[in-house]
All heavy atoms as an XYZ file, in Angstrom:
571
protein
N      30.329    -37.254   -103.674
C      30.108    -36.068   -104.482
C      31.132    -35.018   -104.077
O      31.289    -34.697   -102.913
C      28.686    -35.577   -104.238
C      28.301    -34.430   -105.080
C      26.820    -34.177   -104.946
N      26.572    -32.829   -105.364
C      25.409    -32.285   -105.409
N      24.357    -32.960   -105.046
N      25.250    -31.067   -105.803
N      31.811    -34.465   -105.029
C      32.830    -33.450   -104.775
C      32.384    -32.148   -105.420
O      31.944    -32.129   -106.563
C      34.200    -33.873   -105.336
C      35.213    -32.775   -105.166
C      34.672    -35.155   -104.669
N      32.478    -31.057   -104.683
C      32.119    -29.741   -105.190
C      33.368    -29.076   -105.761
O      34.388    -29.029   -105.094
C      31.536    -28.862   -104.075
C      30.217    -29.347   -103.571
C      30.136    -30.251   -102.532
C      29.046    -28.898   -104.149
C      28.921    -30.699   -102.071
C      27.821    -29.341   -103.694
C      27.760    -30.249   -102.654
N      33.279    -28.614   -106.975
C      34.377    -27.865   -107.559
C      34.159    -26.413   -107.189
O      33.128    -25.831   -107.494
C      34.418    -28.032   -109.091
C      35.521    -27.179   -109.678
C      34.599    -29.498   -109.440
N      35.113    -25.856   -106.500
C      34.942    -24.509   -105.972
C      35.319    -23.438   -106.979
O      36.430    -23.424   -107.480
C      35.799    -24.327   -104.722
O      35.732    -22.994   -104.288
N      34.402    -22.525   -107.251
C      34.790    -21.373   -108.064
C      35.648    -20.405   -107.265
O      36.100    -19.405   -107.766
C      33.448    -20.742   -108.427
C      32.559    -21.111   -107.295
C      33.025    -22.475   -106.837
N      35.861    -20.704   -106.002
C      36.602    -19.800   -105.126
C      38.018    -20.273   -104.863
O      38.633    -19.871   -103.903
C      35.842    -19.635   -103.818
C      34.491    -18.999   -104.080
C      33.701    -18.884   -102.834
N      32.369    -18.417   -103.200
C      31.631    -17.648   -102.472
N      32.063    -17.236   -101.322
N      30.448    -17.271   -102.862
N      38.522    -21.171   -105.697
C      39.913    -21.592   -105.546
C      40.805    -20.437   -105.974
O      40.724    -19.963   -107.088
C      40.193    -22.820   -106.416
C      41.560    -23.410   -106.199
C      41.650    -24.234   -104.941
O      40.658    -24.754   -104.470
N      42.827    -24.339   -104.383
N      41.598    -19.929   -105.079
C      42.454    -18.776   -105.342
C      43.668    -19.190   -106.166
O      44.111    -20.338   -106.080
C      42.917    -18.138   -104.027
C      41.822    -17.761   -103.056
C      40.753    -16.786   -103.490
N      41.051    -15.928   -104.589
C      40.198    -15.727   -105.599
N      39.049    -16.329   -105.655
N      40.513    -14.907   -106.570
N      44.243    -18.259   -106.915
C      45.433    -18.576   -107.712
C      46.592    -19.126   -106.879
O      47.382    -19.928   -107.360
C      45.810    -17.237   -108.339
C      44.563    -16.438   -108.342
C      43.791    -16.898   -107.122
N      46.694    -18.717   -105.628
C      47.772    -19.216   -104.775
C      47.448    -20.584   -104.182
O      48.213    -21.115   -103.388
C      48.130    -18.204   -103.680
C      47.027    -17.871   -102.718
C      46.080    -16.764   -103.178
O      46.212    -16.244   -104.287
O      45.174    -16.430   -102.403
N      46.306    -21.173   -104.551
C      45.973    -22.533   -104.152
C      45.018    -22.665   -102.990
O      44.616    -23.765   -102.647
N      44.644    -21.579   -102.360
C      43.723    -21.658   -101.226
C      42.279    -21.667   -101.707
O      41.942    -21.032   -102.680
C      43.904    -20.471   -100.277
C      45.225    -20.401    -99.595
C      45.364    -19.206    -98.659
N      45.203    -17.934    -99.355
C      44.117    -17.155    -99.277
N      43.102    -17.509    -98.539
N      44.042    -16.020    -99.933
N      41.422    -22.361   -100.995
C      39.988    -22.334   -101.279
C      39.385    -21.280   -100.359
O      39.154    -21.516    -99.170
C      39.370    -23.703   -101.006
C      37.905    -23.756   -101.356
C      37.390    -25.173   -101.273
N      36.033    -25.228   -101.776
C      35.001    -25.639   -101.064
N      35.169    -26.042    -99.826
N      33.799    -25.659   -101.596
N      39.162    -20.114   -100.900
C      38.769    -18.981   -100.068
C      38.124    -17.915   -100.942
O      38.170    -17.995   -102.165
C      40.015    -18.401    -99.390
C      39.717    -17.685    -98.092
O      38.545    -17.345    -97.841
O      40.672    -17.464    -97.325
N      37.559    -16.909   -100.304
C      37.018    -15.792   -101.074
C      38.179    -14.899   -101.508
O      39.283    -14.986   -100.976
C      35.983    -15.005   -100.279
C      36.508    -14.267    -99.075
C      35.361    -13.541    -98.360
N      35.804    -12.866    -97.176
C      36.318    -11.650    -97.137
N      36.468    -10.967    -98.255
N      36.683    -11.100    -96.006
N      37.922    -14.039   -102.465
C      38.976    -13.167   -102.964
C      39.323    -12.107   -101.921
O      38.443    -11.476   -101.336
C      38.537    -12.497   -104.262
C      39.645    -11.760   -104.947
C      39.295    -11.348   -106.362
O      38.342    -11.887   -106.924
O      40.003    -10.465   -106.880
N      40.611    -11.948   -101.677
C      41.105    -10.958   -100.718
C      42.341    -10.303   -101.317
O      43.036    -10.895   -102.124
C      41.518    -11.608    -99.403
C      40.449    -12.449    -98.750
C      41.023    -13.165    -97.543
N      40.138    -14.190    -97.055
C      39.183    -14.011    -96.172
N      38.990    -12.820    -95.669
N      38.417    -14.998    -95.782
N      42.622     -9.105   -100.847
C      43.866     -8.478   -101.288
C      45.021     -9.106   -100.515
O      44.860     -9.563    -99.389
C      43.823     -6.971   -101.029
O      43.824     -6.713    -99.643
N      46.176     -9.149   -101.140
C      47.359     -9.655   -100.455
C      47.700     -8.738    -99.299
O      48.124     -9.177    -98.243
C      48.522     -9.678   -101.418
C      49.196    -10.973   -101.754
C      50.029    -11.113   -102.814
C      49.187    -12.244   -101.121
N      50.520    -12.399   -102.863
C      50.015    -13.108   -101.825
C      48.547    -12.750    -99.999
C      50.237    -14.436   -101.465
C      48.753    -14.073    -99.640
C      49.583    -14.887   -100.369
N      47.549     -7.439    -99.536
C      47.825     -6.461    -98.485
C      46.675     -6.478    -97.484
O      45.512     -6.376    -97.855
C      47.963     -5.061    -99.085
C      49.119     -4.908   -100.045
C      50.454     -5.148    -99.383
O      50.660     -4.710    -98.236
O      51.310     -5.782   -100.031
N      47.022     -6.583    -96.217
C      46.006     -6.594    -95.171
C      45.484     -5.180    -94.975
O      46.269     -4.242    -94.803
C      46.614     -7.128    -93.873
C      45.612     -7.289    -92.760
C      46.268     -7.910    -91.549
C      47.202     -6.921    -90.946
N      47.060     -6.633    -89.566
N      44.151     -4.999    -95.006
C      43.597     -3.663    -94.775
C      43.944     -3.153    -93.374
O      44.022     -3.937    -92.420
C      42.084     -3.872    -94.910
C      41.932     -5.132    -95.698
C      43.115     -5.977    -95.335
N      44.159     -1.848    -93.220
C      44.475     -1.294    -91.898
C      43.380     -1.624    -90.883
O      42.198     -1.578    -91.197
C      44.534      0.216    -92.145
C      44.764      0.357    -93.614
C      44.119     -0.831    -94.263
N      43.787     -1.992    -89.684
C      42.840     -2.294    -88.618
C      42.241     -3.682    -88.688
O      41.411     -4.043    -87.864
N      42.647     -4.477    -89.658
C      42.115     -5.826    -89.823
C      43.064     -6.840    -89.206
O      44.275     -6.731    -89.334
C      41.936     -6.152    -91.321
O      41.013     -5.237    -91.877
C      41.430     -7.562    -91.535
N      42.493     -7.829    -88.533
C      43.276     -8.946    -88.006
C      42.965    -10.147    -88.877
O      41.845    -10.311    -89.352
C      42.901     -9.234    -86.553
C      43.275     -8.098    -85.637
C      42.907     -8.401    -84.221
C      43.279     -7.198    -83.358
N      42.945     -7.400    -81.971
N      43.969    -10.978    -89.100
C      43.783    -12.174    -89.905
C      44.130    -13.422    -89.105
O      45.100    -13.437    -88.357
C      44.650    -12.123    -91.166
C      44.104    -11.174    -92.206
C      44.887    -11.244    -93.474
N      44.197    -10.522    -94.539
C      44.733    -10.225    -95.701
N      45.975    -10.586    -95.962
N      44.042     -9.585    -96.606
N      43.317    -14.442    -89.309
C      43.554    -15.754    -88.710
C      43.763    -16.721    -89.865
O      42.928    -16.808    -90.768
C      42.343    -16.207    -87.867
C      42.102    -15.241    -86.714
C      42.540    -17.636    -87.364
C      40.814    -15.484    -85.959
N      44.864    -17.440    -89.856
C      45.134    -18.453    -90.871
C      44.831    -19.810    -90.270
O      45.434    -20.206    -89.271
C      46.600    -18.388    -91.325
C      47.048    -19.475    -92.290
C      46.243    -19.429    -93.594
C      48.539    -19.357    -92.563
N      43.869    -20.513    -90.857
C      43.503    -21.845    -90.395
C      44.280    -22.851    -91.240
O      44.116    -22.908    -92.459
C      41.981    -22.094    -90.523
C      41.632    -23.497    -90.053
C      41.197    -21.061    -89.737
N      45.161    -23.606    -90.590
C      45.948    -24.635    -91.266
C      45.336    -25.995    -90.987
O      44.803    -26.227    -89.903
C      47.399    -24.620    -90.772
C      48.174    -23.332    -91.009
C      49.537    -23.426    -90.337
C      48.316    -23.057    -92.493
N      45.404    -26.872    -91.957
C      44.876    -28.209    -91.728
C      44.881    -29.054    -92.985
O      45.441    -28.674    -94.006
N      44.207    -30.182    -92.879
C      44.158    -31.134    -93.977
C      42.883    -30.943    -94.798
O      42.331    -29.849    -94.855
C      44.261    -32.558    -93.425
C      43.144    -32.887    -92.433
O      42.197    -32.081    -92.300
O      43.214    -33.950    -91.801
N      42.419    -31.994    -95.421
C      41.254    -31.908    -96.297
C      39.988    -31.497    -95.553
O      39.066    -30.955    -96.165
C      41.033    -33.245    -97.008
O      40.845    -34.288    -96.074
N      39.912    -31.724    -94.245
C      38.733    -31.290    -93.485
C      38.650    -29.769    -93.430
O      37.577    -29.198    -93.442
C      38.741    -31.874    -92.069
C      38.427    -33.336    -92.035
C      39.441    -34.268    -91.961
C      37.122    -33.775    -92.105
C      39.170    -35.613    -91.955
C      36.824    -35.128    -92.096
C      37.851    -36.059    -92.019
N      39.786    -29.109    -93.347
C      39.813    -27.646    -93.357
C      39.602    -27.126    -94.773
O      38.844    -26.182    -94.990
C      41.143    -27.108    -92.772
C      41.230    -25.599    -92.926
C      41.270    -27.502    -91.309
N      40.241    -27.754    -95.755
C      40.068    -27.332    -97.144
C      38.604    -27.470    -97.564
O      38.068    -26.612    -98.250
C      40.961    -28.152    -98.064
C      40.949    -27.648    -99.489
C      41.844    -28.452   -100.395
O      42.113    -29.639   -100.126
O      42.291    -27.876   -101.395
N      37.960    -28.553    -97.155
C      36.510    -28.758    -97.299
C      36.005    -28.750    -98.735
O      34.983    -28.159    -99.032
C      35.755    -27.738    -96.458
N      36.710    -29.452    -99.624
C      36.227    -29.518   -101.002
C      34.973    -30.365   -101.128
O      34.271    -30.295   -102.136
C      37.311    -30.034   -101.987
C      38.463    -29.066   -102.080
C      37.769    -31.421   -101.623
N      34.646    -31.156   -100.101
C      33.490    -32.035   -100.155
C      32.177    -31.325    -99.808
O      31.117    -31.927    -99.906
C      33.701    -33.264    -99.254
C      33.832    -32.946    -97.783
C      35.232    -32.568    -97.330
O      36.060    -32.123    -98.111
N      35.495    -32.704    -96.057
N      32.255    -30.070    -99.416
C      31.045    -29.295    -99.098
C      31.099    -27.955    -99.827
O      32.173    -27.494   -100.215
C      30.902    -29.044    -97.572
C      30.746    -30.353    -96.810
C      32.056    -28.244    -97.022
N      29.955    -27.298   -100.000
C      29.987    -25.955   -100.582
C      30.844    -25.017    -99.727
O      30.920    -25.170    -98.505
C      28.521    -25.524   -100.573
C      27.741    -26.796   -100.534
C      28.586    -27.756    -99.747
N      31.481    -24.061   -100.375
C      32.365    -23.113    -99.681
C      31.690    -22.488    -98.461
O      32.299    -22.336    -97.413
C      32.808    -22.016   -100.657
C      33.568    -20.906    -99.997
C      34.878    -21.087    -99.600
C      32.963    -19.681    -99.760
C      35.582    -20.067    -98.973
C      33.659    -18.660    -99.143
C      34.971    -18.851    -98.745
N      30.415    -22.150    -98.583
C      29.686    -21.484    -97.502
C      29.532    -22.360    -96.266
O      29.180    -21.870    -95.203
C      28.307    -21.031    -97.996
C      28.361    -19.907    -99.010
C      28.820    -20.342   -100.411
O      28.830    -21.561   -100.711
O      29.194    -19.459   -101.193
N      29.789    -23.680    -96.390
C      29.694    -24.594    -95.252
C      31.067    -24.987    -94.712
O      31.158    -25.800    -93.798
C      28.920    -25.853    -95.652
C      27.471    -25.581    -95.967
C      26.740    -26.829    -96.431
O      27.287    -27.933    -96.448
N      25.498    -26.663    -96.810
N      32.125    -24.421    -95.252
C      33.473    -24.756    -94.784
C      33.728    -24.129    -93.408
O      33.210    -23.064    -93.091
C      34.530    -24.290    -95.783
O      34.589    -22.885    -95.839
N      34.538    -24.817    -92.600
C      34.835    -24.337    -91.253
C      35.411    -22.921    -91.232
O      34.939    -22.067    -90.465
C      35.773    -25.323    -90.543
C      36.380    -24.772    -89.290
C      35.609    -24.569    -88.159
C      37.718    -24.435    -89.243
C      36.172    -24.034    -87.005
C      38.284    -23.904    -88.097
C      37.506    -23.710    -86.973
N      36.422    -22.595    -92.065
C      36.958    -21.235    -92.020
C      35.916    -20.161    -92.361
O      35.876    -19.109    -91.735
C      38.091    -21.254    -93.048
C      38.524    -22.686    -93.072
C      37.250    -23.460    -92.924
N      35.051    -20.447    -93.323
C      34.011    -19.478    -93.691
C      33.011    -19.302    -92.542
O      32.633    -18.170    -92.206
C      33.290    -19.944    -94.960
C      32.236    -19.005    -95.430
N      32.544    -17.822    -96.067
C      30.887    -19.055    -95.348
C      31.415    -17.186    -96.358
N      30.405    -17.915    -95.931
N      32.594    -20.409    -91.922
C      31.655    -20.330    -90.793
C      32.290    -19.601    -89.604
O      31.613    -18.820    -88.918
C      31.208    -21.730    -90.381
C      30.367    -22.485    -91.406
C      30.137    -23.925    -90.955
C      29.049    -21.778    -91.657
N      33.582    -19.842    -89.360
C      34.284    -19.151    -88.278
C      34.322    -17.651    -88.531
O      34.049    -16.851    -87.631
C      35.702    -19.704    -88.121
C      36.588    -19.018    -87.091
C      35.981    -19.119    -85.694
C      37.990    -19.619    -87.123
N      34.649    -17.249    -89.759
C      34.691    -15.825    -90.085
C      33.323    -15.178    -89.883
O      33.222    -14.087    -89.300
C      35.165    -15.629    -91.517
C      35.306    -14.166    -91.891
C      35.934    -13.975    -93.256
O      35.247    -14.252    -94.258
O      37.101    -13.567    -93.298
N      32.261    -15.844    -90.309
C      30.911    -15.303    -90.121
C      30.552    -15.203    -88.646
O      29.944    -14.227    -88.210
C      29.878    -16.158    -90.855
C      29.908    -15.948    -92.344
O      30.522    -15.008    -92.837
N      29.258    -16.823    -93.067
N      30.920    -16.200    -87.872
C      30.634    -16.192    -86.437
C      31.377    -15.064    -85.729
O      30.813    -14.359    -84.894
C      31.018    -17.541    -85.834
O      30.785    -17.557    -84.458
N      32.651    -14.876    -86.064
C      33.424    -13.791    -85.464
C      32.885    -12.427    -85.886
O      32.821    -11.504    -85.068
C      34.898    -13.907    -85.847
C      35.653    -15.086    -85.234
C      37.024    -15.220    -85.864
C      35.747    -14.933    -83.727
N      32.473    -12.290    -87.137
C      31.929    -11.017    -87.617
C      30.633    -10.669    -86.907
O      30.335     -9.493    -86.679
C      31.705    -11.070    -89.122
N      29.862    -11.683    -86.515
C      28.594    -11.442    -85.824
C      28.812    -10.966    -84.391
O      27.969    -10.254    -83.842
C      27.745    -12.713    -85.827
N      29.954    -11.347    -83.794
C      30.192    -10.988    -82.398
C      31.234     -9.893    -82.217
O      31.421     -9.400    -81.117
C      30.626    -12.232    -81.613
O      31.859    -12.698    -82.098
N      31.912     -9.516    -83.288
C      32.982     -8.520    -83.229
C      32.784     -7.525    -84.372
O      32.020     -7.783    -85.283
C      34.338     -9.217    -83.440
C      34.600    -10.388    -82.549
C      35.568    -10.059    -81.452
O      36.291     -9.082    -81.530
N      35.587    -10.862    -80.421
N      33.525     -6.462    -84.357
C      33.523     -5.605    -85.545
C      34.025     -6.420    -86.747
O      34.844     -7.318    -86.566
C      34.518     -4.494    -85.209
C      34.658     -4.527    -83.736
C      34.361     -5.932    -83.293
N      33.551     -6.142    -87.939
C      33.931     -6.967    -89.086
C      35.359     -6.721    -89.581
O      35.599     -6.485    -90.747
C      32.899     -6.579    -90.143
C      32.511     -5.196    -89.783
C      32.603     -5.118    -88.279
N      36.295     -6.735    -88.659
C      37.688     -6.492    -89.029
C      38.557     -7.732    -88.806
O      39.753     -7.632    -88.643
C      38.244     -5.309    -88.236
O      38.170     -5.593    -86.856
N      37.924     -8.913    -88.795
C      38.665    -10.168    -88.664
C      38.422    -10.996    -89.910
O      37.281    -11.243    -90.288
C      38.231    -10.950    -87.412
C      38.523    -10.151    -86.150
C      38.930    -12.310    -87.368
C      38.062    -10.806    -84.871
N      39.504    -11.392    -90.574
C      39.412    -12.247    -91.748
C      39.992    -13.607    -91.393
O      41.035    -13.690    -90.736
C      40.193    -11.651    -92.926
C      39.646    -10.343    -93.424
C      40.463     -9.779    -94.581
O      41.579    -10.257    -94.859
O      39.935     -8.859    -95.223
N      39.320    -14.667    -91.822
C      39.804    -16.021    -91.594
C      40.214    -16.589    -92.940
O      39.399    -16.704    -93.848
C      38.729    -16.898    -90.924
C      39.245    -18.312    -90.731
C      38.309    -16.307    -89.587
N      41.497    -16.924    -93.072
C      42.026    -17.453    -94.322
C      42.102    -18.974    -94.258
O      42.568    -19.531    -93.260
C      43.424    -16.886    -94.597
C      43.434    -15.387    -94.884
C      43.670    -14.615    -93.606
C      44.474    -15.072    -95.893
N      41.623    -19.617    -95.309
C      41.622    -21.067    -95.376
C      42.956    -21.548    -95.934
O      43.267    -21.330    -97.094
C      40.472    -21.536    -96.266
C      40.299    -23.034    -96.260
O      41.205    -23.772    -95.907
N      39.130    -23.500    -96.657
N      43.741    -22.217    -95.090
C      45.023    -22.754    -95.509
C      45.037    -24.259    -95.550
O      46.096    -24.881    -95.447
N      43.869    -24.868    -95.696
C      43.787    -26.324    -95.741
C      44.266    -26.880    -97.062
O      44.056    -26.278    -98.112
N      44.915    -28.041    -97.006
C      45.373    -28.720    -98.220
C      45.043    -30.205    -98.111
O      45.066    -30.776    -97.033
C      46.884    -28.542    -98.461
C      47.218    -27.111    -98.800
C      47.692    -28.998    -97.269
N      44.732    -30.796    -99.240
C      44.430    -32.239    -99.262
C      45.693    -33.037    -99.415
O      46.624    -32.639   -100.044
C      43.512    -32.560   -100.437
O      42.282    -31.927   -100.278
C-alpha cells in the first residue's frame, strides 16, 4: 500500500509547506536519504523527518525545522 502525499512540495520534497526564506532565529536540519527517508509508504506524520522535528520541538524552543530531502 502506497500513500499519496498531499504534502509533496513543488520542489519535489515530501514535507510540510515552508517559506524558502529561513525565519530569523530558526535552525534547519536537512535530512538526506533514500526511500526510507522520503517515506512514501507511511503517512507523512509517521515519517522520520517529521517525527524528528516533533521530538526536537518538544525538547527545545520551536525554532528547529527538519527538512525532508529523501528521494526514491
